[in-house]
C-alpha positions in Angstrom: 150.2 161.4 157.5 153.1 161.3 160.0 155.6 158.0 161.0 153.8 157.3 164.0 150.2 157.1 162.7 151.5 154.8 159.7 153.3 152.5 162.5 150.0 152.7 164.4 147.9 150.8 161.3 150.7 148.1 160.7 150.2 147.4 164.3 146.3 147.4 164.3 146.5 145.4 161.0 149.4 142.8 162.7 147.4 141.6 165.4 144.5 140.4 163.3 147.2 138.6 160.9 148.9 136.5 164.0 145.7 135.9 165.8 142.9 135.5 162.9 145.9 133.8 160.6 145.5 130.5 163.7 141.8 130.8 163.5 141.2 131.0 159.7 143.7 127.9 160.0 141.4 126.0 162.3 138.4 126.5 161.2 139.4 126.0 157.4 140.6 122.3 157.9 144.3 123.2 158.3 144.2 124.9 154.7 146.8 127.2 154.6 145.5 128.6 151.2 142.7 130.0 153.3 145.4 131.7 155.8 147.1 133.1 152.9 144.0 134.6 151.2 143.4 136.0 154.6 146.8 137.7 154.9 146.4 139.3 151.8 143.1 141.0 152.6 145.0 141.8 155.4 147.6 143.5 153.4 145.4 145.3 150.6 143.6 146.8 153.5 146.4 147.8 155.8 148.2 148.8 151.9 145.1 151.2 151.4 145.0 153.1 154.9 148.8 153.5 154.3 148.6 155.0 150.7 146.6 157.7 151.6 
């Protein structure tokens, strides 16, 4: 996998991390723990794609 594809995957996961983190924070009753779990799931899926 070339570097441009890896950067594209990171951007593809970075946007949901920013937008989704705010949504999860608002829906969870202002809990940073829920946001941390959401971010860890995104990091795990990005890592799975990048390790290929």
